[in-house]
N, CA, C and O atoms as CSV, one atom per row, in Angstrom:
chain,resi,resn,atom,element,x,y,z
A,1,MET,N,N,0.848,-1.220,-0.012
A,1,MET,CA,C,0.042,-0.124,0.040
A,1,MET,C,C,0.832,1.274,0.097
A,1,MET,O,O,1.495,1.556,1.095
A,2,LYS,N,N,0.747,2.087,-0.936
A,2,LYS,CA,C,1.509,3.228,-1.020
A,2,LYS,C,C,0.671,4.436,-0.378
A,2,LYS,O,O,-0.521,4.637,-0.612
A,3,LEU,N,N,1.393,5.127,0.378
A,3,LEU,CA,C,0.685,6.330,1.305
A,3,LEU,C,C,1.450,7.521,1.206
A,3,LEU,O,O,2.676,7.526,1.311
A,4,LYS,N,N,0.713,8.598,0.994
A,4,LYS,CA,C,1.393,9.980,1.096
A,4,LYS,C,C,1.118,10.527,2.558
A,4,LYS,O,O,-0.018,10.658,3.014
A,5,VAL,N,N,2.209,10.811,3.198
A,5,VAL,CA,C,2.223,11.426,4.587
A,5,VAL,C,C,1.806,12.802,4.372
A,5,VAL,O,O,2.266,13.530,3.493
A,6,ILE,N,N,0.705,13.197,5.412
A,6,ILE,CA,C,0.159,14.567,5.479
A,6,ILE,C,C,1.227,15.180,6.823
A,6,ILE,O,O,1.920,16.198,6.800
A,7,ASN,N,N,1.109,14.426,7.666
A,7,ASN,CA,C,2.184,14.908,8.855
A,7,ASN,C,C,2.285,14.001,9.931
A,7,ASN,O,O,1.390,13.201,10.202
A,8,SER,N,N,3.434,14.106,10.606
A,8,SER,CA,C,3.725,12.811,11.635
A,8,SER,C,C,4.127,13.711,12.941
A,8,SER,O,O,4.298,14.929,12.971
A,9,ILE,N,N,4.236,12.718,14.071
A,9,ILE,CA,C,4.877,13.060,15.359
A,9,ILE,C,C,5.358,11.685,15.759
A,9,ILE,O,O,4.942,10.574,15.430
A,10,ARG,N,N,6.428,12.083,16.621
A,10,ARG,CA,C,7.131,10.852,17.319
A,10,ARG,C,C,6.698,11.113,18.813
A,10,ARG,O,O,6.782,12.216,19.355
A,11,THR,N,N,6.218,9.948,19.423
A,11,THR,CA,C,5.607,9.977,20.847
A,11,THR,C,C,5.641,8.672,21.600
A,11,THR,O,O,6.232,7.695,21.140
A,12,ASN,N,N,5.002,8.653,22.770
A,12,ASN,CA,C,5.124,7.339,23.560
A,12,ASN,C,C,3.653,7.411,24.406
A,12,ASN,O,O,3.201,8.442,24.903
A,13,ASN,N,N,3.091,6.240,24.447
A,13,ASN,CA,C,1.604,6.102,25.162
A,13,ASN,C,C,1.838,6.355,26.539
A,13,ASN,O,O,0.902,6.837,27.176
A,14,PHE,N,N,2.984,6.106,27.158
A,14,PHE,CA,C,2.866,6.290,28.612
A,14,PHE,C,C,3.953,7.295,29.011
A,14,PHE,O,O,3.831,7.609,30.195
A,15,ASN,N,N,4.911,7.858,28.431
A,15,ASN,CA,C,5.679,8.892,28.972
A,15,ASN,C,C,5.720,10.167,28.276
A,15,ASN,O,O,6.639,10.971,28.433
A,16,ASP,N,N,4.614,10.373,27.422
A,16,ASP,CA,C,4.226,11.644,26.791
A,16,ASP,C,C,3.042,12.285,27.591
A,16,ASP,O,O,1.897,11.854,27.458
A,17,GLU,N,N,3.329,13.263,28.373
A,17,GLU,CA,C,2.278,13.855,29.249
A,17,GLU,C,C,1.496,14.585,28.406
A,17,GLU,O,O,0.395,14.921,28.841
A,18,ARG,N,N,1.847,14.954,27.153
A,18,ARG,CA,C,0.927,15.697,26.163
A,18,ARG,C,C,0.345,14.767,25.076
A,18,ARG,O,O,-0.090,15.259,24.035
A,19,LEU,N,N,0.327,13.534,25.276
A,19,LEU,CA,C,0.116,12.704,24.332
A,19,LEU,C,C,-1.363,12.866,23.549
A,19,LEU,O,O,-1.441,12.920,22.322
A,20,MET,N,N,-2.375,12.927,24.333
A,20,MET,CA,C,-3.694,13.208,23.616
A,20,MET,C,C,-3.660,14.671,23.027
A,20,MET,O,O,-4.267,14.848,21.970
A,21,GLN,N,N,-3.064,15.643,23.561
A,21,GLN,CA,C,-3.081,16.937,22.976
A,21,GLN,C,C,-2.344,16.990,21.697
A,21,GLN,O,O,-2.722,17.618,20.708
A,22,ARG,N,N,-1.267,16.290,21.785
A,22,ARG,CA,C,-0.299,16.133,20.428
A,22,ARG,C,C,-1.096,15.446,19.284
A,22,ARG,O,O,-1.093,15.891,18.136
A,23,ILE,N,N,-1.808,14.286,19.680
A,23,ILE,CA,C,-2.518,13.543,18.650
A,23,ILE,C,C,-3.696,14.334,18.314
A,23,ILE,O,O,-4.101,14.124,17.170
A,24,THR,N,N,-4.382,15.217,19.016
A,24,THR,CA,C,-5.418,16.089,18.572
A,24,THR,C,C,-4.823,17.127,17.706
A,24,THR,O,O,-5.418,17.379,16.659
A,25,GLU,N,N,-3.784,17.738,17.976
A,25,GLU,CA,C,-3.087,18.874,17.179
A,25,GLU,C,C,-2.763,18.069,15.823
A,25,GLU,O,O,-3.098,18.637,14.783
A,26,LEU,N,N,-2.185,16.883,15.727
A,26,LEU,CA,C,-1.772,16.251,14.542
A,26,LEU,C,C,-2.930,16.202,13.625
A,26,LEU,O,O,-2.885,16.565,12.450
A,27,TRP,N,N,-3.972,15.732,14.232
A,27,TRP,CA,C,-5.327,15.431,13.397
A,27,TRP,C,C,-5.990,16.965,12.929
A,27,TRP,O,O,-6.514,17.123,11.826
A,28,GLN,N,N,-5.894,17.871,13.781
A,28,GLN,CA,C,-6.241,19.151,13.315
A,28,GLN,C,C,-5.580,19.768,12.167
A,28,GLN,O,O,-6.211,20.299,11.253
A,29,LYS,N,N,-4.222,19.691,12.221
A,29,LYS,CA,C,-3.293,20.098,11.057
A,29,LYS,C,C,-3.557,19.375,9.947
A,29,LYS,O,O,-3.631,19.963,8.868
A,30,ALA,N,N,-3.719,18.167,10.018
A,30,ALA,CA,C,-4.032,17.136,8.926
A,30,ALA,C,C,-5.485,17.448,8.219
A,30,ALA,O,O,-5.691,17.304,7.013
A,31,SER,N,N,-6.397,17.872,9.120
A,31,SER,CA,C,-7.604,18.220,8.545
A,31,SER,C,C,-7.994,19.338,7.549
A,31,SER,O,O,-8.947,19.409,6.773
A,32,ASP,N,N,-6.923,20.234,7.814
A,32,ASP,CA,C,-6.873,21.359,6.754
A,32,ASP,C,C,-6.549,20.903,5.416
A,32,ASP,O,O,-7.142,21.361,4.440
A,33,ARG,N,N,-5.537,19.924,5.305
A,33,ARG,CA,C,-5.272,19.367,4.133
A,33,ARG,C,C,-6.182,18.280,3.510
A,33,ARG,O,O,-6.146,17.926,2.332
A,34,LEU,N,N,-6.979,17.818,4.443
A,34,LEU,CA,C,-7.857,16.759,4.142
A,34,LEU,C,C,-9.292,17.096,3.824
A,34,LEU,O,O,-10.109,16.209,3.576
A,35,ALA,N,N,-9.605,18.395,3.831
A,35,ALA,CA,C,-10.861,19.021,3.775
A,35,ALA,C,C,-11.641,18.468,2.692
A,35,ALA,O,O,-12.819,18.161,2.871
A,36,ASP,N,N,-10.996,18.305,1.456
A,36,ASP,CA,C,-11.475,17.938,0.203
A,36,ASP,C,C,-11.267,16.389,-0.154
A,36,ASP,O,O,-11.680,15.911,-1.211
A,37,HIS,N,N,-10.690,15.760,0.676
A,37,HIS,CA,C,-10.445,14.401,0.587
A,37,HIS,C,C,-11.633,13.501,0.696
A,37,HIS,O,O,-12.316,13.558,1.719
A,38,GLN,N,N,-11.956,12.633,-0.317
A,38,GLN,CA,C,-12.972,11.790,-0.082
A,38,GLN,C,C,-12.815,10.308,-0.019
A,38,GLN,O,O,-13.731,9.488,-0.064
A,39,GLY,N,N,-11.545,10.067,0.090
A,39,GLY,CA,C,-11.209,8.701,0.204
A,39,GLY,C,C,-10.810,8.300,1.692
A,39,GLY,O,O,-11.063,8.992,2.678
A,40,ILE,N,N,-10.127,7.036,1.705
A,40,ILE,CA,C,-9.742,6.680,3.069
A,40,ILE,C,C,-8.561,7.392,3.457
A,40,ILE,O,O,-7.673,7.780,2.698
A,41,THR,N,N,-8.635,7.560,4.957
A,41,THR,CA,C,-7.379,8.140,5.430
A,41,THR,C,C,-6.949,7.023,6.674
A,41,THR,O,O,-7.729,6.279,7.268
A,42,HIS,N,N,-5.496,7.140,6.873
A,42,HIS,CA,C,-4.951,6.253,7.692
A,42,HIS,C,C,-4.124,6.826,8.590
A,42,HIS,O,O,-3.300,7.679,8.262
A,43,ALA,N,N,-4.293,6.366,9.888
A,43,ALA,CA,C,-3.260,6.826,10.914
A,43,ALA,C,C,-2.330,5.612,10.917
A,43,ALA,O,O,-2.782,4.513,11.236
A,44,VAL,N,N,-0.935,5.782,10.544
A,44,VAL,CA,C,-0.117,4.630,10.622
A,44,VAL,C,C,0.845,4.815,11.694
A,44,VAL,O,O,1.432,5.883,11.869
A,45,TYR,N,N,1.033,3.642,12.512
A,45,TYR,CA,C,1.853,3.541,13.746
A,45,TYR,C,C,3.187,2.798,13.077
A,45,TYR,O,O,3.089,1.784,12.386
A,46,HIS,N,N,4.280,3.366,13.345
A,46,HIS,CA,C,5.566,2.715,12.611
A,46,HIS,C,C,6.749,3.234,13.224
A,46,HIS,O,O,6.600,4.145,14.039
A,47,LYS,N,N,7.906,2.811,12.971
A,47,LYS,CA,C,9.215,3.066,13.589
A,47,LYS,C,C,9.181,2.888,15.124
A,47,LYS,O,O,9.597,3.699,15.952
A,48,TYR,N,N,8.597,1.652,15.365
A,48,TYR,CA,C,8.684,1.285,16.944
A,48,TYR,C,C,9.903,1.176,17.484
A,48,TYR,O,O,10.748,0.580,16.816
A,49,GLU,N,N,10.223,1.637,18.607
A,49,GLU,CA,C,11.398,1.658,19.437
A,49,GLU,C,C,11.470,0.118,19.991
A,49,GLU,O,O,12.518,-0.525,20.041
A,50,SER,N,N,10.318,-0.320,20.358
A,50,SER,CA,C,10.199,-1.667,21.200
A,50,SER,C,C,8.710,-2.134,20.945
A,50,SER,O,O,8.348,-2.434,19.808
A,51,ASP,N,N,7.919,-2.185,21.951
A,51,ASP,CA,C,6.839,-2.719,22.086
A,51,ASP,C,C,5.707,-1.347,22.147
A,51,ASP,O,O,6.083,-0.228,21.798
A,52,TYR,N,N,4.488,-1.575,22.567
A,52,TYR,CA,C,3.559,-0.551,22.626
A,52,TYR,C,C,4.001,0.450,23.847
A,52,TYR,O,O,3.409,1.529,23.898
A,53,LYS,N,N,4.842,0.212,24.677
A,53,LYS,CA,C,5.252,0.954,25.835
A,53,LYS,C,C,6.471,1.787,25.380
A,53,LYS,O,O,6.950,2.650,26.116
A,54,GLY,N,N,6.950,1.519,24.182
A,54,GLY,CA,C,8.028,2.482,23.593
A,54,GLY,C,C,7.826,3.415,22.682
A,54,GLY,O,O,6.735,3.490,22.117
A,55,ASP,N,N,8.703,4.150,22.441
A,55,ASP,CA,C,8.333,5.331,21.384
A,55,ASP,C,C,8.080,4.773,20.151
A,55,ASP,O,O,8.570,3.704,19.785
A,56,TYR,N,N,7.198,5.577,19.378
A,56,TYR,CA,C,6.869,5.252,18.025
A,56,TYR,C,C,6.489,6.516,17.311
A,56,TYR,O,O,6.237,7.578,17.879
A,57,SER,N,N,6.468,6.280,15.840
A,57,SER,CA,C,5.950,7.406,15.182
A,57,SER,C,C,4.490,7.103,14.626
A,57,SER,O,O,4.100,5.998,14.248
A,58,LEU,N,N,3.818,8.184,14.643
A,58,LEU,CA,C,2.310,8.306,14.119
A,58,LEU,C,C,2.079,9.323,12.980
A,58,LEU,O,O,2.233,10.537,13.111
A,59,SER,N,N,1.697,8.702,11.861
A,59,SER,CA,C,1.701,9.540,10.629
A,59,SER,C,C,0.197,9.519,10.150
A,59,SER,O,O,-0.489,8.498,10.110
A,60,ILE,N,N,-0.183,10.666,9.825
A,60,ILE,CA,C,-1.712,10.607,9.190
A,60,ILE,C,C,-1.414,10.665,7.703
A,60,ILE,O,O,-0.704,11.567,7.259
A,61,THR,N,N,-1.970,9.670,6.871
A,61,THR,CA,C,-1.734,9.397,5.460
A,61,THR,C,C,-2.907,9.288,4.611
A,61,THR,O,O,-3.998,9.056,5.133
A,62,VAL,N,N,-2.792,9.436,3.312
A,62,VAL,CA,C,-3.936,8.862,2.482
A,62,VAL,C,C,-3.055,8.022,1.243
A,62,VAL,O,O,-1.873,8.113,0.911
A,63,GLU,N,N,-3.971,7.326,0.817
A,63,GLU,CA,C,-3.441,6.486,-0.411
A,63,GLU,C,C,-3.084,7.291,-1.601
A,63,GLU,O,O,-3.833,8.182,-2.002
A,64,ASP,N,N,-2.117,7.042,-2.097
A,64,ASP,CA,C,-1.413,7.862,-3.324
A,64,ASP,C,C,-0.745,6.844,-4.396
A,64,ASP,O,O,0.410,6.466,-4.203
A,65,ASP,N,N,-1.410,6.442,-5.424
A,65,ASP,CA,C,-1.063,5.647,-6.433
A,65,ASP,C,C,-0.345,6.584,-7.711
A,65,ASP,O,O,0.275,6.083,-8.648
A,66,ASP,N,N,-0.572,7.992,-7.520
A,66,ASP,CA,C,-0.184,8.862,-8.423
A,66,ASP,C,C,1.461,9.250,-8.494
A,66,ASP,O,O,2.172,9.170,-9.496
A,67,GLY,N,N,1.821,9.647,-7.278
A,67,GLY,CA,C,2.954,10.260,-7.095
A,67,GLY,C,C,3.927,9.219,-6.330
A,67,GLY,O,O,3.602,8.038,-6.210
A,68,GLU,N,N,5.011,9.678,-5.877
A,68,GLU,CA,C,6.080,8.944,-5.102
A,68,GLU,C,C,5.562,8.901,-3.728
A,68,GLU,O,O,5.359,9.919,-3.065
A,69,PRO,N,N,5.320,7.527,-3.250
A,69,PRO,CA,C,4.775,7.500,-1.955
A,69,PRO,C,C,5.768,7.925,-0.878
A,69,PRO,O,O,6.959,7.791,-1.156
A,70,SER,N,N,5.460,8.385,0.229
A,70,SER,CA,C,6.210,8.900,1.284
A,70,SER,C,C,6.432,7.799,2.332
A,70,SER,O,O,7.411,7.898,3.071
A,71,LEU,N,N,5.491,6.630,2.463
A,71,LEU,CA,C,5.308,5.628,3.184
A,71,LEU,C,C,5.017,4.518,2.428
A,71,LEU,O,O,4.177,4.734,1.554
A,72,GLU,N,N,5.449,3.391,2.490
A,72,GLU,CA,C,4.988,2.135,1.811
A,72,GLU,C,C,4.898,0.930,2.701
A,72,GLU,O,O,5.911,0.481,3.236
A,73,ILE,N,N,3.727,0.402,2.871
A,73,ILE,CA,C,3.527,-0.691,3.560
A,73,ILE,C,C,3.394,-2.084,2.804
A,73,ILE,O,O,2.498,-2.278,1.983
A,74,PRO,N,N,4.348,-3.039,3.136
A,74,PRO,CA,C,4.404,-4.098,2.352
A,74,PRO,C,C,2.993,-4.924,2.173
A,74,PRO,O,O,2.185,-4.903,3.101
A,75,ASN,N,N,2.723,-5.616,1.023
A,75,ASN,CA,C,1.258,-6.103,0.916
A,75,ASN,C,C,1.371,-7.717,1.364
A,75,ASN,O,O,0.373,-8.435,1.419
A,76,ASN,N,N,2.521,-8.118,1.630
A,76,ASN,CA,C,2.560,-9.546,2.291
A,76,ASN,C,C,2.534,-9.773,3.753
A,76,ASN,O,O,2.943,-10.804,4.287
A,77,VAL,N,N,2.010,-8.710,4.397
A,77,VAL,CA,C,1.811,-8.735,5.872
A,77,VAL,C,C,0.402,-9.300,6.318
A,77,VAL,O,O,-0.639,-8.944,5.765
A,78,LYS,N,N,0.450,-10.256,7.413
A,78,LYS,CA,C,-0.635,-10.572,8.117
A,78,LYS,C,C,-1.130,-9.757,8.957
A,78,LYS,O,O,-0.345,-9.169,9.701
A,79,TYR,N,N,-2.472,-9.519,9.056
A,79,TYR,CA,C,-3.127,-8.451,9.977
A,79,TYR,C,C,-4.256,-9.040,10.813
A,79,TYR,O,O,-5.033,-9.822,10.265
A,80,GLU,N,N,-4.389,-8.763,11.950
A,80,GLU,CA,C,-5.583,-8.942,12.649
A,80,GLU,C,C,-6.382,-7.614,12.604
A,80,GLU,O,O,-5.819,-6.568,12.927
A,81,ILE,N,N,-7.586,-7.626,12.240
A,81,ILE,CA,C,-8.363,-6.439,11.970
A,81,ILE,C,C,-9.323,-6.394,13.360
A,81,ILE,O,O,-9.919,-7.370,13.815
A,82,PHE,N,N,-9.332,-5.135,13.882
A,82,PHE,CA,C,-10.292,-4.718,15.087
A,82,PHE,C,C,-11.202,-3.867,14.503
A,82,PHE,O,O,-10.754,-3.017,13.734
A,83,ILE,N,N,-12.565,-3.925,14.736
A,83,ILE,CA,C,-13.779,-3.111,14.372
A,83,ILE,C,C,-13.785,-2.299,15.548
A,83,ILE,O,O,-13.820,-2.785,16.678
A,84,VAL,N,N,-13.744,-0.809,15.259
A,84,VAL,CA,C,-13.886,0.165,16.328
A,84,VAL,C,C,-15.399,0.408,16.546
A,84,VAL,O,O,-16.124,0.656,15.583
A,85,ASP,N,N,-15.874,0.339,17.803
A,85,ASP,CA,C,-17.234,0.875,18.145
A,85,ASP,C,C,-17.263,2.413,18.041
A,85,ASP,O,O,-16.921,3.151,18.965
A,86,THR,N,N,-17.708,2.841,16.819
A,86,THR,CA,C,-17.826,4.312,16.636
A,86,THR,C,C,-18.952,5.029,17.399
A,86,THR,O,O,-19.052,6.254,17.464
A,87,LYS,N,N,-19.843,4.089,18.007
A,87,LYS,CA,C,-21.007,4.770,18.768
A,87,LYS,C,C,-20.643,5.126,20.105
A,87,LYS,O,O,-21.464,5.747,20.780
A,88,VAL,N,N,-19.423,4.793,20.628
A,88,VAL,CA,C,-18.941,5.256,21.951
A,88,VAL,C,C,-17.928,6.183,21.921
A,88,VAL,O,O,-17.028,6.069,21.090
A,89,GLU,N,N,-17.952,7.170,22.789
A,89,GLU,CA,C,-16.969,8.285,22.771
A,89,GLU,C,C,-15.439,8.026,22.380
A,89,GLU,O,O,-14.841,8.659,21.510
A,90,HIS,N,N,-14.921,7.040,23.127
A,90,HIS,CA,C,-13.558,6.767,23.012
A,90,HIS,C,C,-13.260,5.352,22.386
A,90,HIS,O,O,-12.374,4.596,22.784
A,91,GLY,N,N,-14.144,5.102,21.331
A,91,GLY,CA,C,-14.116,3.815,20.664
A,91,GLY,C,C,-12.557,3.439,20.211
A,91,GLY,O,O,-12.030,2.355,20.461
A,92,VAL,N,N,-11.998,4.396,19.590
A,92,VAL,CA,C,-10.425,4.100,19.146
A,92,VAL,C,C,-9.550,3.745,20.304
A,92,VAL,O,O,-8.812,2.761,20.255
A,93,ILE,N,N,-9.623,4.565,21.391
A,93,ILE,CA,C,-8.855,4.303,22.681
A,93,ILE,C,C,-9.254,2.845,23.177
A,93,ILE,O,O,-8.374,1.997,23.324
A,94,ASN,N,N,-10.541,2.574,23.424
A,94,ASN,CA,C,-10.864,1.373,23.862
A,94,ASN,C,C,-10.338,0.087,22.992
A,94,ASN,O,O,-9.927,-0.946,23.520
A,95,THR,N,N,-10.406,0.287,21.705
A,95,THR,CA,C,-9.794,-0.629,20.915
A,95,THR,C,C,-8.392,-0.976,21.073
A,95,THR,O,O,-7.917,-2.112,21.073
A,96,TRP,N,N,-7.775,0.153,21.210
A,96,TRP,CA,C,-6.271,-0.003,21.599
A,96,TRP,C,C,-5.979,-0.707,23.001
A,96,TRP,O,O,-5.028,-1.466,23.187
A,97,LYS,N,N,-6.850,-0.382,23.884
A,97,LYS,CA,C,-6.786,-1.018,25.313
A,97,LYS,C,C,-6.997,-2.330,25.063
A,97,LYS,O,O,-6.161,-3.090,25.552
A,98,GLU,N,N,-7.985,-2.866,24.366
A,98,GLU,CA,C,-8.270,-4.344,23.946
A,98,GLU,C,C,-7.054,-4.990,23.247
A,98,GLU,O,O,-6.712,-6.138,23.530
A,99,ILE,N,N,-6.455,-4.296,22.402
A,99,ILE,CA,C,-5.263,-4.767,21.760
A,99,ILE,C,C,-4.043,-5.021,22.724
A,99,ILE,O,O,-3.386,-6.061,22.724
A,100,TRP,N,N,-3.851,-4.069,23.445
A,100,TRP,CA,C,-2.840,-4.166,24.571
A,100,TRP,C,C,-3.093,-5.325,25.707
A,100,TRP,O,O,-2.194,-5.974,26.241
A,101,ALA,N,N,-4.311,-5.436,25.932
A,101,ALA,CA,C,-4.750,-6.512,27.014
A,101,ALA,C,C,-4.619,-7.790,26.431
A,101,ALA,O,O,-4.291,-8.702,27.190
A,102,ARG,N,N,-4.825,-8.067,25.128
A,102,ARG,CA,C,-4.748,-9.200,24.391
A,102,ARG,C,C,-3.178,-9.547,24.243
A,102,ARG,O,O,-2.798,-10.697,24.459
A,103,GLU,N,N,-2.418,-8.689,23.927
A,103,GLU,CA,C,-0.895,-8.669,23.701
A,103,GLU,C,C,-0.436,-9.071,25.115
A,103,GLU,O,O,0.241,-10.098,25.149
A,104,ASP,N,N,-0.671,-8.469,26.267
A,104,ASP,CA,C,-0.128,-8.793,27.610
A,104,ASP,C,C,-0.711,-10.244,28.066
A,104,ASP,O,O,-0.096,-10.883,28.920
A,105,ALA,N,N,-1.897,-10.751,27.491
A,105,ALA,CA,C,-2.385,-12.051,27.814
A,105,ALA,C,C,-1.548,-13.103,26.940
A,105,ALA,O,O,-1.544,-14.303,27.213
A,106,GLY,N,N,-0.955,-12.639,26.038
A,106,GLY,CA,C,-0.191,-13.613,25.047
A,106,GLY,C,C,-0.984,-14.195,24.046
A,106,GLY,O,O,-0.563,-15.205,23.482
A,107,THR,N,N,-2.259,-13.626,23.687
A,107,THR,CA,C,-3.175,-14.009,22.701
A,107,THR,C,C,-3.036,-13.098,21.512
A,107,THR,O,O,-3.875,-13.200,20.617
A,108,LEU,N,N,-2.033,-12.188,21.407
A,108,LEU,CA,C,-1.791,-11.355,20.167
A,108,LEU,C,C,-0.365,-11.348,20.091
A,108,LEU,O,O,0.329,-10.963,21.032
A,109,GLU,N,N,0.148,-11.803,18.889
A,109,GLU,CA,C,1.681,-11.686,18.738
A,109,GLU,C,C,1.934,-10.599,17.677
A,109,GLU,O,O,1.792,-10.883,16.488
A,110,ARG,N,N,2.286,-9.420,18.046
A,110,ARG,CA,C,2.428,-8.257,17.182
A,110,ARG,C,C,3.729,-8.221,16.606
A,110,ARG,O,O,4.706,-8.611,17.244
A,111,ALA,N,N,3.817,-7.752,15.371
A,111,ALA,CA,C,5.170,-7.760,14.614
A,111,ALA,C,C,5.900,-6.570,14.810
A,111,ALA,O,O,7.122,-6.563,14.659
A,112,TYR,N,N,5.147,-5.376,15.192
A,112,TYR,CA,C,5.549,-3.957,15.290
A,112,TYR,C,C,6.365,-3.534,14.232
A,112,TYR,O,O,7.506,-3.097,14.380
A,113,SER,N,N,5.688,-3.685,13.000
A,113,SER,CA,C,6.260,-3.113,11.770
A,113,SER,C,C,5.380,-1.802,11.359
A,113,SER,O,O,5.786,-0.646,11.476
A,114,PHE,N,N,4.249,-2.142,10.914
A,114,PHE,CA,C,3.276,-1.163,10.539
A,114,PHE,C,C,1.942,-1.607,10.930
A,114,PHE,O,O,1.436,-2.616,10.440
A,115,ASP,N,N,1.245,-0.734,11.974
A,115,ASP,CA,C,-0.119,-1.010,12.194
A,115,ASP,C,C,-0.825,0.309,11.806
A,115,ASP,O,O,-0.166,1.349,11.766
A,116,PHE,N,N,-2.124,0.300,11.522
A,116,PHE,CA,C,-2.814,1.298,11.233
A,116,PHE,C,C,-4.295,1.449,11.451
A,116,PHE,O,O,-4.928,0.394,11.402
A,117,GLU,N,N,-4.966,2.542,11.680
A,117,GLU,CA,C,-6.128,2.765,11.858
A,117,GLU,C,C,-6.690,3.234,10.324
A,117,GLU,O,O,-6.118,4.075,9.631
A,118,LYS,N,N,-7.850,2.561,9.962
A,118,LYS,CA,C,-8.282,2.863,8.638
A,118,LYS,C,C,-9.604,3.683,8.779
A,118,LYS,O,O,-10.493,3.077,9.377
A,119,TYR,N,N,-9.897,4.891,8.366
A,119,TYR,CA,C,-10.982,5.767,8.603
A,119,TYR,C,C,-11.730,5.775,7.321
A,119,TYR,O,O,-11.179,6.315,6.362
A,120,TYR,N,N,-12.864,5.271,7.174
A,120,TYR,CA,C,-13.688,5.259,5.920
A,120,TYR,C,C,-14.627,6.461,5.690
A,120,TYR,O,O,-15.221,6.882,6.683
A,121,PRO,N,N,-14.816,7.010,4.612
A,121,PRO,CA,C,-15.707,8.116,4.403
A,121,PRO,C,C,-17.095,8.105,5.193
A,121,PRO,O,O,-17.671,9.080,5.676
A,122,ASN,N,N,-17.494,6.765,5.209
A,122,ASN,CA,C,-18.774,6.594,5.940
A,122,ASN,C,C,-18.770,6.525,7.450
A,122,ASN,O,O,-19.805,6.230,8.046
A,123,GLY,N,N,-17.581,6.801,8.128
A,123,GLY,CA,C,-17.485,6.897,9.490
A,123,GLY,C,C,-17.061,5.644,10.185
A,123,GLY,O,O,-16.912,5.657,11.407
A,124,GLU,N,N,-16.855,4.556,9.478
A,124,GLU,CA,C,-16.342,3.426,10.080
A,124,GLU,C,C,-14.904,3.407,10.321
A,124,GLU,O,O,-14.164,4.117,9.642
A,125,ILE,N,N,-14.446,2.629,11.260
A,125,ILE,CA,C,-13.034,2.738,11.583
A,125,ILE,C,C,-12.475,1.222,11.810
A,125,ILE,O,O,-13.151,0.420,12.453
A,126,GLU,N,N,-11.381,0.914,11.328
A,126,GLU,CA,C,-10.771,-0.490,11.577
A,126,GLU,C,C,-9.479,-0.332,12.010
A,126,GLU,O,O,-8.837,0.595,11.516
A,127,VAL,N,N,-8.941,-1.066,12.858
A,127,VAL,CA,C,-7.566,-1.006,13.427
A,127,VAL,C,C,-6.949,-2.366,12.803
A,127,VAL,O,O,-7.500,-3.455,12.964
A,128,TYR,N,N,-5.746,-2.191,12.071
A,128,TYR,CA,C,-5.051,-3.179,11.552
A,128,TYR,C,C,-3.687,-3.466,12.365
A,128,TYR,O,O,-2.848,-2.575,12.495
A,129,ILE,N,N,-3.537,-4.565,12.824
A,129,ILE,CA,C,-2.403,-4.878,13.774
A,129,ILE,C,C,-1.641,-5.960,13.027
A,129,ILE,O,O,-2.148,-7.049,12.760
A,130,ALA,N,N,-0.359,-5.601,12.689
A,130,ALA,CA,C,0.583,-6.653,12.061
A,130,ALA,C,C,1.042,-7.723,12.904
A,130,ALA,O,O,1.583,-7.548,13.996
A,131,LEU,N,N,0.788,-8.954,12.311
A,131,LEU,CA,C,1.268,-10.150,13.169
A,131,LEU,C,C,2.526,-10.758,12.937
A,131,LEU,O,O,3.047,-10.532,11.844
A,132,ARG,N,N,3.136,-11.505,13.769
A,132,ARG,CA,C,4.328,-12.173,13.563
A,132,ARG,C,C,4.065,-13.375,12.899
A,132,ARG,O,O,4.989,-14.136,12.612
C-alpha cells in the first residue's frame, strides 16, 4: 500500500504527558489538508522503538498511487483487524486498550512493523495490527 504522509509526530503512550493533545493537534493540522479528501485516511503507527510501551511514530496518511509514496506498507503482511465501536466516545482508545490487553495475555503476537487505523468516508474505523 502506497501512502502519502500528511504529517507525523514521534511519541510514547506512557511517557508523553501531552500525548492526547499532540495527537489532537496532529489531526487538526491534517484536517486542513484533508478537507476535500473523499477517500480513506490512515493513521499509521511505525518506527517502533520496542513494543507498545516504547516510542513510535504516528503519521496521518492518504493512499497515493499517482506520485512518489512517502510511506509504503508491504502487501505480504498478515493483519488482525479490530472493528472500532464508533457509537461510543472513546471507541478508538477502547480498541487499543483491548489490543494491549490481548498482547499482555499472550493471545496477540504483534510484529511491530506497521499498524494502522483505517478511517472510511462513511465513518467506520478499523484497526489493523501486523502479526508475527
